[in-house]
C-alpha positions as CSV (number, residue, x, y, z in Angstrom):
1,M,41.0,0.3,43.5
2,K,39.0,2.8,41.4
3,K,38.9,2.5,37.5
4,L,39.5,4.7,34.6
5,Y,37.6,4.2,31.8
6,K,38.6,6.6,28.6
7,T,36.8,6.2,25.8
8,I,36.2,7.6,22.4
9,I,33.6,6.6,20.5
10,V,31.7,6.5,17.2
11,F,28.5,5.1,17.5
12,L,26.2,5.4,14.3
13,L,26.8,7.1,11.0
14,F,23.9,8.1,9.3
15,P,23.9,9.8,6.1
16,I,21.4,12.3,4.8
17,L,20.7,14.0,1.4
18,G,18.7,17.1,1.6
19,F,18.3,19.6,-1.4
20,A,18.4,23.8,-0.9
21,N,18.3,25.7,-4.0
22,D,18.8,22.1,-6.4
23,D,22.6,21.8,-4.5
24,A,22.9,19.3,-2.9
25,I,23.2,18.9,1.1
26,I,25.1,15.9,2.6
27,S,24.6,15.4,6.1
28,K,25.5,12.6,8.3
29,Q,25.7,12.1,12.3
30,K,27.2,10.2,14.8
31,N,26.0,9.0,18.0
32,I,27.7,8.2,21.7
33,K,25.9,6.6,24.7
34,K,27.4,5.6,27.3
35,A,26.2,4.1,30.8
36,F,28.5,4.4,34.0
37,I,27.6,3.2,37.8
38,V,28.6,5.3,40.2
39,N,28.1,6.8,43.6
40,A,25.2,8.1,44.7
41,D,26.5,12.0,44.8
42,A,28.5,11.5,42.1
43,G,29.0,14.9,39.1
44,I,29.3,16.1,36.0
45,D,32.3,17.8,34.3
46,I,32.1,18.7,30.6
47,T,33.7,20.7,28.4
48,N,31.8,21.6,24.7
49,S,31.7,23.7,22.1
50,Y,28.8,24.1,19.2
51,G,26.5,22.2,20.5
52,T,23.5,22.3,23.3
53,V,24.5,20.4,27.0
54,F,21.4,19.4,28.6
55,V,21.6,17.8,32.3
56,T,18.7,16.3,33.9
57,T,18.5,14.1,37.4
58,W,17.0,11.3,38.8
59,D,17.1,9.1,41.5
60,E,19.8,6.1,40.2
61,E,23.2,6.0,40.8
62,K,23.8,6.0,37.3
63,I,25.7,8.9,35.1
64,E,23.8,8.4,31.5
65,L,25.9,10.1,28.3
66,D,23.5,10.7,25.1
67,I,25.8,12.7,23.0
68,L,24.5,13.5,19.1
69,I,27.2,14.9,16.5
70,K,25.5,16.1,13.8
71,V,27.7,17.6,10.0
72,S,26.1,18.7,7.2
73,G,27.8,20.2,3.8
74,D,28.0,20.4,0.3
75,S,30.9,18.5,-0.1
76,E,30.8,14.8,1.1
77,N,34.9,15.3,2.0
78,W,33.8,18.2,4.0
79,V,31.3,16.5,5.7
80,N,33.4,13.1,6.3
81,Q,36.7,15.0,7.4
82,R,34.7,17.2,9.7
83,L,33.0,14.2,10.6
84,N,36.2,12.3,11.8
85,D,37.9,15.2,13.3
86,I,35.1,15.7,16.4
87,T,35.4,13.4,18.8
88,I,34.0,13.2,22.5
89,D,36.9,12.3,25.8
90,I,35.3,10.6,28.6
91,N,36.9,9.6,32.0
92,A,34.4,7.8,34.5
93,L,35.6,7.5,37.8
94,K,32.6,6.4,41.0
95,S,33.0,10.1,41.9
96,L,33.5,12.1,38.7
97,V,32.3,11.6,35.2
98,T,34.5,13.8,32.6
99,A,33.7,14.3,28.6
100,K,35.5,16.7,26.6
101,T,34.6,17.8,22.9
102,Q,37.7,17.6,21.0
103,I,37.8,19.1,17.3
104,E,40.8,18.4,15.4
105,N,42.1,20.7,12.0
106,N,39.7,23.3,13.6
107,N,40.9,25.9,10.9
108,Y,40.2,23.1,8.5
109,R,37.7,25.4,6.0
110,S,35.3,24.7,2.7
111,K,34.0,27.1,0.6
112,G,30.6,25.3,0.9
113,R,27.8,28.1,2.4
114,N,26.1,24.9,3.7
115,N,28.3,24.1,5.9
116,S,27.6,23.3,9.5
117,F,28.3,21.1,12.8
118,E,27.0,20.8,15.6
119,I,27.9,18.5,19.2
120,N,24.6,18.2,21.3
121,Y,24.7,16.5,24.9
122,V,21.7,14.8,27.0
123,I,23.1,13.9,30.2
124,K,20.9,11.7,33.5
125,I,23.1,12.8,36.6
126,P,22.4,11.1,40.3
127,K,20.0,13.9,42.0
128,N,22.5,14.8,44.4
129,G,25.5,14.9,41.7
130,S,27.5,18.1,41.0
131,V,27.6,19.6,37.7
132,T,30.4,21.4,35.6
133,I,29.9,22.7,32.5
134,D,31.9,24.7,30.2
135,N,30.1,25.2,26.9
136,K,30.9,27.9,24.1
137,Y,28.4,28.7,21.2
138,G,25.6,27.1,22.5
139,N,23.4,26.8,25.3
140,I,23.2,25.0,28.8
141,S,20.2,24.0,30.2
142,T,19.5,22.1,33.2
143,T,16.6,21.0,35.4
144,D,16.4,21.2,39.5
145,L,19.5,20.9,40.9
146,N,21.0,19.9,44.2
147,A,24.5,20.1,44.4
148,P,27.1,22.6,43.7
149,T,27.6,24.2,40.0
150,N,30.0,26.0,38.4
151,I,28.5,27.1,35.0
152,L,30.6,28.6,31.8
153,C,29.2,29.7,28.7
154,K,29.7,31.9,26.1
155,Y,27.7,32.8,23.3
156,G,24.8,31.2,23.9
157,K,22.1,31.4,26.7
158,I,21.4,29.2,30.0
159,T,17.8,28.3,30.9
160,M,18.3,26.4,34.8
161,G,15.9,24.9,37.5
162,R,16.0,25.7,41.2
163,L,19.7,26.3,42.1
164,N,19.0,24.7,45.7
165,S,23.3,24.3,46.4
166,A,24.7,27.0,48.5
167,K,27.1,27.1,46.4
168,N,26.6,27.9,42.6
169,N,29.5,29.7,40.5
170,I,28.2,31.1,36.8
171,T,29.5,33.2,34.5
172,I,27.7,34.0,31.3
173,E,29.2,36.5,28.3
174,Y,27.4,37.2,25.1
175,C,24.2,35.4,26.2
176,S,20.6,37.1,26.1
177,N,18.0,35.9,27.3
178,S,19.2,33.6,29.8
179,S,17.2,32.8,33.0
180,I,17.2,30.9,36.7
181,S,14.6,29.7,38.5
182,Y,15.8,29.7,41.9
183,L,19.0,30.7,43.5
184,K,19.9,29.7,47.3
185,N,23.5,31.1,46.7
186,G,25.9,31.9,44.4
187,Y,28.7,33.8,42.5
188,I,27.3,35.5,39.2
189,T,29.2,37.4,36.5
190,G,27.7,38.3,33.5
191,R,29.1,40.1,30.3
192,Y,27.2,41.8,27.3
193,S,24.1,39.8,28.4
194,G,20.6,39.2,29.8
195,L,19.7,37.4,33.1
196,S,16.1,37.3,34.5
197,I,16.2,34.6,38.0
198,D,12.6,34.5,39.6
199,A,13.9,33.8,43.3
200,L,16.8,33.9,45.2
201,S,17.9,33.7,48.4
202,K,21.5,35.5,48.3
203,I,24.0,36.7,45.1
204,D,27.0,38.3,44.5
205,L,26.8,39.9,41.2
206,I,29.8,40.9,38.5
207,S,28.3,42.7,35.1
208,D,29.5,44.7,32.2
209,Y,26.9,45.5,29.8
210,T,24.1,43.4,31.2
211,D,20.5,43.2,32.1
212,T,19.5,41.5,34.9
213,T,16.0,41.3,36.0
214,I,15.2,39.6,39.8
215,G,11.8,38.9,41.1
216,D,11.8,38.1,44.8
217,A,14.9,38.2,46.2
218,G,16.7,37.9,50.0
219,D,20.4,39.4,50.0
220,V,21.7,41.1,46.8
221,K,25.3,42.4,46.6
222,Y,26.4,43.7,42.9
223,T,29.1,45.6,41.1
224,S,28.4,46.1,38.1
225,K,28.6,49.2,34.8
226,Y,26.7,49.7,31.9
227,G,23.2,47.8,32.1
228,T,20.1,47.6,34.5
229,V,19.7,45.9,37.5
230,K,15.8,45.3,38.5
231,I,14.9,43.5,41.5
232,K,11.0,43.4,42.3
233,E,11.2,43.1,46.3
234,V,14.3,42.9,47.9
235,N,15.6,42.1,51.6
236,S,19.0,43.8,51.8
237,L,20.8,45.7,48.2
238,E,24.0,46.8,48.0
239,G,26.2,48.0,45.1
240,I,28.5,49.7,43.3
241,G,28.6,50.6,40.0
242,N,28.3,53.3,37.0
243,Y,25.8,53.9,33.9
244,L,23.4,51.9,35.9
245,T,19.5,51.8,35.7
246,I,19.0,50.6,39.2
247,K,15.0,49.9,40.0
248,V,13.6,48.4,43.0
249,G,9.9,47.8,43.4
250,T,9.7,47.1,47.2
251,L,13.1,47.7,49.9
252,N,12.7,45.0,53.1
253,N,15.3,46.3,54.9
254,Q,19.1,47.7,53.8
255,L,20.3,49.6,51.0
256,K,23.8,51.0,50.2
257,L,24.4,52.2,46.7
258,Q,27.1,54.3,45.0
259,T,26.8,54.9,41.3
260,K,27.5,57.8,39.1
261,Y,25.5,58.5,35.6
262,S,23.0,56.1,36.6
263,S,19.4,56.5,37.8
264,I,18.0,55.2,41.2
265,D,14.2,54.5,41.8
266,V,12.7,52.9,44.7
267,G,9.1,52.5,45.0
268,L,8.3,51.4,48.7
269,V,10.9,51.4,51.7
270,Q,8.5,48.8,54.0
271,A,8.0,50.6,57.5
272,K,10.2,47.6,59.1
273,A,13.6,48.7,56.8
274,N,16.5,50.0,58.1
275,S,19.1,52.4,57.0
276,I,19.6,53.7,53.5
277,T,22.8,55.3,52.2
278,I,23.0,56.6,48.8
279,N,26.2,58.2,47.3
280,A,25.4,59.4,43.6
281,G,26.8,61.6,40.8
282,Y,25.1,62.5,37.3
283,T,22.3,60.3,38.7
284,G,18.4,61.2,39.5
285,V,17.3,59.5,43.1
286,K,14.1,58.7,43.6
287,V,12.8,57.3,46.7
288,G,9.4,56.4,47.9
289,F,8.4,55.2,51.5
290,S,5.6,53.7,53.6
291,P,4.1,56.5,56.1
292,N,5.4,54.2,58.8
293,Y,8.8,54.3,58.1
294,A,10.4,56.5,60.4
295,F,14.3,57.7,59.9
296,D,16.3,60.9,60.7
297,F,17.9,62.4,57.6
298,D,20.9,64.1,56.0
299,V,20.7,65.1,52.5
300,T,24.1,67.2,50.9
301,L,23.5,68.1,47.0
302,R,25.8,70.1,44.7
303,Y,24.0,71.8,41.8
304,A,21.3,69.7,42.6
305,D,17.3,69.9,44.1
306,F,16.0,68.3,46.7
307,K,12.0,67.2,46.6
308,Y,10.8,66.3,49.9
309,D,7.3,65.4,52.0
310,S,5.5,68.0,53.5
311,D,5.7,66.0,57.1
312,F,9.7,66.5,57.0
313,E,10.8,68.4,60.3
314,F,14.3,70.5,59.7
315,L,16.8,70.9,62.2
316,N,19.3,72.1,59.5
317,K,18.5,73.7,56.2
318,A,21.5,75.4,54.1
319,E,21.3,76.4,50.5
320,T,23.5,78.3,48.3
321,N,23.9,78.2,44.3
322,Y,25.7,75.2,44.4
323,T,25.4,73.4,47.6
324,K,22.6,72.2,49.6
325,S,22.5,70.4,53.0
326,Y,18.8,69.1,54.7
327,S,19.2,67.3,57.8
328,G,16.1,66.2,60.3
329,Y,13.8,63.4,60.7
330,Y,10.4,62.1,59.6
331,K,7.9,60.6,62.1
332,K,10.3,60.1,65.1
333,K,14.1,60.9,65.8
334,G,16.9,58.0,66.5
335,V,15.1,55.0,64.8
336,N,16.6,54.4,61.2
337,T,19.3,57.1,59.2
338,F,19.0,58.4,55.9
339,V,21.9,59.4,54.1
340,V,22.2,61.1,50.2
341,T,25.0,62.7,48.7
342,S,24.5,63.6,45.4
343,E,26.2,65.4,43.0
344,Y,24.2,66.7,39.6
345,G,21.1,64.6,40.3
346,N,18.3,66.0,41.7
347,V,17.1,63.9,45.1
348,T,13.2,63.2,45.4
349,L,11.7,61.4,48.4
350,T,8.1,60.8,48.4
351,K,5.9,59.2,51.3
352,K,3.5,56.7,49.4
353,L,0.0,56.4,50.8
């Protein structure tokens, strides 16, 4: 029968006096340290606020928690009360260790201008342990992780190593300068944030008012508005969203985009790439392609112009004051399709030499 441990610990108190503008600042802290023998794939579930959470892995079948609570202020009464109001609720099973920061009397205020507090976690888990973290008003950092992750960070930032599991669910809100070294597969939601991913295999992205920058990517799918989606190199890209800056360095396979009030810039479509479909409104579209990328094109415009390479072979060309349509092929018929529909946005297709 598994044992359940529930621990609320006040371990060490350190009063510290400092001085700022001749006013005494009182600082105290308590340190909570716990270690649990667990399964080789045991995970953690952490809920915290007003501090940082750092997670690293090791080869031991043990989970260690090192939690430091710091409180500073002008009034010793306020410092003592706030320190007493903050506790950590810890529950440990062989398969999972949970820790939740509890802040009583959260509406308790003092007029002291130097009042502050923070709760910081440092955690070691088995290398195959899963990670669930909910942290508000603070950062989340991890080394490389091999098991599933479930991350929620608000008003901070995430800094994560390689996420090698096929199951990752990450939500960031008001988190600038966030980063992930590598994402094998995952769902990411971003709001009012900035995120960079060095490399990934597959991602489903939902974002609002978020700038996303990706290095080398496999398959990317997004639903976004207001922000940027920038990718150095991608296998396949599928996206829906408005008010975006969409920039791709190199496309190796397929592209399917639907957008309004945006800009689309694809530096190079490789010769091995497949079909491309773009449906745009009030959006400038620029696509560069390899001289060896063969395709049939079908371009339909309304209140827009089409700028194209001189090597295009046209099968149909119709132009009026308001609408224009063009169809034909480049290099060879029947290989790939390049379909663009645009209103109030020019389309430029350029062969890259």
